[in-house]
C-alpha positions in Angstrom: 0.0 0.0 0.0 1.4 3.3 -1.1 2.8 5.6 1.6 2.8 3.0 4.4 6.0 2.0 6.2 7.1 -1.6 6.5 6.1 -1.5 10.2 2.6 -0.3 9.4 2.2 -2.9 6.7 3.3 -5.6 9.1 0.8 -4.5 11.7 -2.0 -4.4 9.2 -1.2 -7.9 8.2 -1.5 -9.1 11.8 -4.6 -10.8 13.2 -5.8 -7.5 14.7 -5.3 -5.6 11.5 -7.1 -8.2 9.4 -10.0 -8.4 11.9 -10.6 -4.7 11.6 -11.3 -5.0 7.9 -13.5 -8.1 8.4 -15.6 -6.8 11.3 -15.8 -3.0 10.9 -17.9 -1.2 8.3 -16.3 1.5 6.3 -12.9 0.7 7.6 -10.1 2.6 5.8 -6.4 1.9 5.7 -5.6 5.1 7.5 -8.0 4.4 10.3 -6.8 0.8 10.6 -3.2 1.9 10.9 -4.2 4.4 13.6 -6.1 1.7 15.6 -3.4 -0.9 15.4 -0.7 1.6 16.3 -2.7 2.7 19.3 -3.1 -0.9 20.4 0.7 -1.5 20.2 1.4 1.6 22.2 -1.2 0.7 24.8 0.1 -2.8 25.2 3.6 -1.5 25.8 2.5 1.0 28.4 0.4 -1.7 30.1 3.5 -3.8 30.3 5.1 -1.0 32.1 2.1 -0.6 34.5 2.7 -4.2 35.5 6.3 -3.3 36.4 5.0 -0.3 38.4 2.6 -2.6 40.3 5.5 -5.0 41.1 7.5 -2.0 42.4 4.6 -0.9 44.6 4.2 -4.4 46.1 7.9 -5.0 46.5 8.5 -1.7 48.3 5.3 -1.6 50.4 4.3 1.6 48.7 0.7 3.0 48.9 -0.7 4.8 45.8 -3.9 6.6 45.3 -4.9 7.8 41.8 -8.1 9.9 41.5 -10.0 10.5 38.3 -12.2 13.6 38.0 -13.9 15.3 35.1 -17.3 16.1 33.7 -19.8 13.4 33.0 -18.9 11.3 29.9 -15.3 12.6 30.0 -13.9 9.0 29.8 -12.7 8.4 33.3 -14.0 4.9 33.6 -12.6 3.9 30.2 -9.2 5.2 31.2 -9.3 3.3 34.5 -10.2 0.1 32.7 -7.2 0.4 30.3 -4.9 1.1 33.2 -6.0 -1.9 35.3 -6.7 -4.3 32.4 -3.7 -6.5 33.0 -2.8 -5.7 36.6 -3.0 -8.3 39.4 -6.5 -7.8 40.8 -5.4 -8.8 44.3 -3.1 -5.8 44.5 -5.4 -2.9 43.4 -9.0 -1.7 43.9 -11.3 0.6 41.9 -13.5 2.7 44.2 -16.7 4.3 42.8 -18.7 5.2 45.9 -22.5 5.6 45.7 -24.2 8.5 47.4 -23.6 8.5 51.1 -26.0 6.7 53.4 -27.8 8.5 56.2 -25.2 7.2 58.7 -22.4 8.5 56.5 -24.0 11.9 56.1 -23.6 12.3 59.9 -19.8 11.5 59.7 -16.9 13.7 58.8 -17.0 14.1 55.1 -13.6 12.5 54.4 -14.2 9.5 56.6 -15.8 7.3 53.9 -12.8 8.0 51.7 -10.3 7.3 54.5 -11.8 3.9 54.8 -10.9 3.2 51.2 -7.3 4.3 51.3 -4.7 1.6 50.4 -2.7 -0.6 52.7 1.0 -1.2 52.0 1.8 -2.6 48.6 -1.6 -1.6 47.1 -3.0 0.9 44.6 -6.5 2.4 44.8 -8.1 4.1 41.8 -11.0 6.5 42.6 -13.5 6.9 39.8 -14.6 10.2 41.3 -13.3 11.0 44.7 -13.8 13.5 47.6 -13.8 16.2 44.9 -17.5 15.4 44.4 -18.0 18.1 47.0 -16.0 20.6 45.1 -18.1 20.5 41.9 -20.8 17.9 41.5 -22.5 18.3 44.8 -22.8 22.1 44.9 -23.8 22.3 41.3 -26.6 19.9 41.8 -27.7 21.0 45.3 -26.5 17.9 47.0 -24.7 19.8 49.8 -25.1 23.1 51.6 -23.0 26.2 51.1 -21.6 25.6 54.6 -20.6 22.0 53.8 -19.0 23.2 50.6 -17.0 25.9 52.4 -15.8 23.5 55.1 -14.6 21.0 52.4 -12.7 23.7 50.5 -11.1 24.8 53.8 -10.0 21.3 54.7 -9.2 19.5 51.5 -5.6 20.7 51.1 -4.8 19.8 54.7 -6.4 16.4 54.3 -4.3 15.7 51.2 -1.2 16.9 53.0 -1.9 14.6 55.9 -2.4 11.5 53.7 0.7 12.3 51.6 2.8 12.8 54.8 1.6 9.4 56.0 3.3 7.8 53.0 0.6 7.8 50.3 1.5 8.8 46.8 -1.4 10.9 45.5 -2.0 11.4 41.7 -4.9 13.7 40.7 -6.2 13.5 37.1 -8.8 15.7 35.6 -10.3 14.7 32.2 -11.3 17.7 30.2 -13.8 17.7 27.3 -15.7 20.3 25.4 -19.4 21.0 25.7 -19.9 19.8 22.1 -18.0 16.6 22.8 -20.0 15.9 25.9 -23.3 16.3 24.0 -22.1 13.9 21.3 -21.1 11.3 23.9 -24.5 11.6 25.6 -26.3 11.0 22.3 -24.1 7.9 21.7 -24.8 6.6 25.3 -28.6 7.1 25.0 -28.6 5.4 21.6 -26.7 2.3 22.8 -28.7 -0.6 24.2 -25.8 -1.7 26.4 -24.7 1.8 27.6 -27.9 3.8 28.1 -28.2 2.6 31.7 -25.2 4.9 32.3 -27.2 8.0 31.5 -28.2 9.3 35.0 -30.4 12.1 36.2 -27.2 14.1 36.9 -26.1 13.6 33.3 -29.5 14.9 32.1 -28.8 18.3 33.6 -25.0 18.4 32.8 -25.4 20.4 29.5 -27.8 22.9 31.0 -25.5 23.4 34.0 -22.3 23.5 32.0 -21.4 27.1 33.0 -22.1 26.4 36.6 -19.8 23.4 36.5 -17.2 25.5 34.9 -17.3 28.1 37.7 -16.9 25.5 40.4 -14.2 23.6 38.5 -12.2 26.8 38.1 -12.4 27.5 41.9 -11.4 23.9 42.6 -8.3 24.3 40.4 -7.4 27.7 41.9 -7.6 26.4 45.5 -6.5 22.8 45.3 -3.8 22.8 42.6 -1.0 22.7 45.2 2.7 22.1 44.8 2.3 19.0 47.0 -0.8 17.6 45.2 -1.0 19.2 41.7 -3.7 18.5 39.2 -2.9 16.8 35.9 -5.3 18.0 33.2 -5.8 15.5 30.4 -7.4 16.8 27.2 -9.9 14.0 26.6 -11.9 14.8 23.4 -10.0 11.9 21.8 -10.5 9.0 24.2 -7.6 6.9 22.8 -5.1 9.7 23.1 -6.3 10.6 26.6 -5.9 7.1 27.9 -2.3 6.9 26.6 -1.5 10.3 28.1 -2.9 9.3 31.5 -0.9 6.1 31.6 2.2 7.9 30.5 1.8 10.6 33.2 1.3 7.9 35.9 4.4 6.0 34.8 6.5 9.1 34.9 5.2 10.3 38.3 5.7 7.1 40.2 9.5 6.6 40.6 9.7 2.9 39.8 12.5 1.5 37.6 10.9 2.2 34.3 12.0 2.2 30.7 12.0 5.4 28.6 8.2 6.1 28.2 8.6 8.6 25.4 9.9 5.9 23.1 6.5 4.3 23.2 5.1 7.1 21.1 7.4 6.3 18.1 
């Protein structure tokens, strides 16, 4: 095929490449090359994630990775790619439901403290304590006083858990309003995904600007030197997933290979 490198041709002639043309409608050569190249890069990065997990276990490290972002930003998909080949006994994914009546009477951070990792473990939060920074006030799920208390305490809370030996990584997946609307349409049209479309999602577009205001305040007050935010541009899901993995591999000081080489 004209214009393709030997490497790209070899990948197109693999089982994965051939399957794309057999199973996907309107598959083009350019799109197939892009997909197989992405799969190769993802696999290599996932191999490094296994090494990272070994390092965490071997050195009794404790790692917390939180994923925040607007509804349909791709947080869950990124977590699934990160954890796909990890040892399930050595990590947990936490996606807490709304608090019970008993939990509402507790210190806000208590239910999250109960989920923090033991030595040698990694915990991934699919939304975290930052619910109270954006989602809850936007949707009226907390009072102004509760929001103010959270904003006054969160930096100290993170400082305490970091000083206790936890490595904290904070991701924010950023998408545009147009992209969010497009993903909502796809979710509602899918028989296997439409259950994901919640009452909160229904109001997300209408409340877009209000979300933006609280998000901006969150960044201003909680993007600290000790616990900075990593903003991942997520309009392209595949690229966002690779970027998140690459950031994670570069932040955690395990004995890793040169990650940048995986983009070539």
